[in-house]
C-alpha distance (Angstrom), angle and dihedral (degrees) to the residues before:
residue distance angle dihedral
X1 . . .
X2 3.77 . .
X3 3.77 129.4 .
X4 3.81 117.8 -131.5
X5 3.79 122.5 -161.9
X6 3.79 126.9 -156.2
X7 3.78 85.8 -143.9
X8 3.81 104.8 178.9
X9 3.80 92.6 85.2
X10 3.80 101.4 16.9
X11 3.82 111.4 126.0
X12 3.80 116.0 -112.1
X13 3.80 92.2 -124.2
X14 3.82 90.1 56.5
X15 3.82 91.0 49.4
X16 3.82 89.0 51.7
X17 3.81 90.7 52.5
X18 3.81 89.4 49.4
X19 3.82 93.3 48.5
X20 3.80 92.0 53.7
X21 3.81 92.9 44.4
X22 3.82 94.6 48.8
X23 3.79 92.0 52.0
X24 3.80 93.5 43.5
X25 3.81 94.7 48.3
X26 3.82 96.7 32.5
X27 3.79 91.5 -126.7
X28 3.83 121.4 149.4
X29 3.80 111.9 -108.1
X30 3.81 121.1 -169.2
X31 3.78 123.5 -174.1
X32 3.81 113.8 -157.9
X33 3.81 119.7 -161.7
X34 3.78 141.6 144.8
X35 3.79 90.7 -120.9
X36 3.78 134.0 57.3
X37 3.79 111.5 -85.3
X38 3.76 128.8 -161.9
X39 3.77 114.3 -135.1
X40 3.78 129.1 179.3
X41 3.80 117.3 -98.2
X42 3.79 105.3 -92.8
X43 3.79 136.1 134.0
X44 3.83 86.7 -131.1
X45 3.81 100.1 52.2
X46 3.79 129.8 68.2
X47 3.78 139.4 156.3
X48 3.79 127.1 -139.3
X49 3.79 118.7 -157.3
X50 3.80 115.2 -154.3
X51 3.78 130.4 -171.3
X52 3.79 119.5 -80.5
X53 3.76 114.6 -97.0
X54 3.76 143.7 101.7
X55 3.84 111.6 -57.0
X56 3.83 94.2 -12.7
X57 3.81 91.8 131.9
X58 3.81 90.4 46.1
X59 3.80 91.7 52.0
X60 3.82 90.6 49.3
X61 3.80 90.9 53.3
X62 3.82 92.7 47.3
X63 3.81 90.7 51.0
X64 3.81 93.2 50.3
X65 3.80 102.8 37.1
X66 3.80 119.2 103.7
X67 3.80 132.9 -166.1
X68 3.79 111.0 -72.7
X69 3.82 94.8 22.6
X70 3.79 119.6 124.8
X71 3.82 123.0 -128.3
X72 3.80 121.4 -163.3
X73 3.80 110.3 -151.4
X74 3.78 143.9 133.8
X75 3.82 89.0 -154.8
X76 3.81 107.9 106.8
X77 3.85 96.4 -162.0
X78 3.82 89.5 51.2
X79 3.80 90.1 48.6
X80 3.82 89.5 51.4
X81 3.81 91.5 50.2
X82 3.81 94.8 50.4
X83 3.80 92.3 44.7
X84 3.81 87.6 54.3
X85 3.81 88.1 55.3
X86 3.80 92.6 53.4
X87 3.80 97.1 -102.3
X88 3.78 126.3 122.9
X89 3.80 125.6 -117.1
X90 3.79 130.5 -154.1
X91 3.80 129.0 -176.9
X92 3.81 120.6 -131.8
X93 3.82 85.9 -111.2
X94 3.80 90.8 62.3
X95 3.80 95.8 -104.4
X96 3.81 111.2 140.6
X97 3.78 115.8 -141.0
X98 3.79 113.4 -133.2
X99 3.81 134.8 -162.0
X100 3.82 85.8 -129.6
X101 3.81 94.8 58.7
X102 3.81 106.5 24.9
X103 3.82 95.1 91.9
X104 3.82 90.9 56.2
X105 3.80 90.8 46.4
X106 3.82 90.6 51.8
X107 3.81 90.7 49.2
X108 3.81 92.1 50.7
X109 3.81 90.8 46.9
X110 3.81 91.4 51.8
X111 3.82 90.9 47.3
X112 3.81 91.6 51.8
X113 3.82 89.3 47.3
X114 3.81 89.2 53.9
X115 3.82 91.0 50.5
X116 3.80 91.7 50.2
X117 3.81 90.1 46.4
X118 3.81 89.8 55.6
X119 3.80 91.3 53.1
X120 3.80 100.1 -99.9
X121 3.79 112.2 140.7
X122 3.81 107.8 -129.3
X123 3.80 97.9 171.0
X124 3.75 125.0 -134.7
X125 3.76 131.8 -91.5
X126 3.79 118.0 -71.9
X127 3.79 119.6 -100.3
X128 3.79 116.0 -80.9
X129 3.80 105.8 -88.2
X130 3.79 131.9 -154.0
X131 3.83 87.6 -106.4
X132 3.83 89.4 54.4
X133 3.82 90.8 51.5
X134 3.79 90.9 49.0
X135 3.82 91.6 47.9
X136 3.80 90.8 49.8
X137 3.80 93.4 48.6
X138 3.82 90.8 48.0
X139 3.81 94.1 50.2
X140 3.81 90.7 45.6
X141 3.82 91.1 50.7
X142 3.82 90.4 51.0
X143 3.81 91.4 50.4
X144 3.81 91.7 46.9
X145 3.81 91.7 49.7
X146 3.82 90.5 53.0
X147 3.81 92.3 44.3
X148 3.80 93.0 49.6
X149 3.81 91.6 45.7
X150 3.82 90.3 50.6
X151 3.82 91.2 45.7
X152 3.80 90.3 50.3
X153 3.81 91.9 50.7
X154 3.80 92.0 48.4
X155 3.82 96.7 -113.8
């Protein structure tokens, strides 16, 4: 069960956590971006560079993702698309996306987009905190434990 990363906007600290986890757990990790990425030498880690363009990396991930895979993204429409394909999605802040809540998250995103489009300053997300890093690492460890258990049982 591979891990896919929407890497264009993924924080470096989150990538570092993912690199260590992929090597430790021997789980394939693929970073997808529209620019060249440096990744550590590892048989478990690779980077895929896609063409420049709006949502090109997202479309590449959606085409490649399979049920049970994990996608790391802060992009709510991408999270919705991979959930629809049976994959799981996790934000770099450690917030799991869920089929039960994704519609509300998309609605809120669209509402905030409308506000910004009308000139209202909504501000951006706060900087990634130590608590966010810890939450991400904890959620990733839980997913890896399930994936390794399922792999060990032949599922």
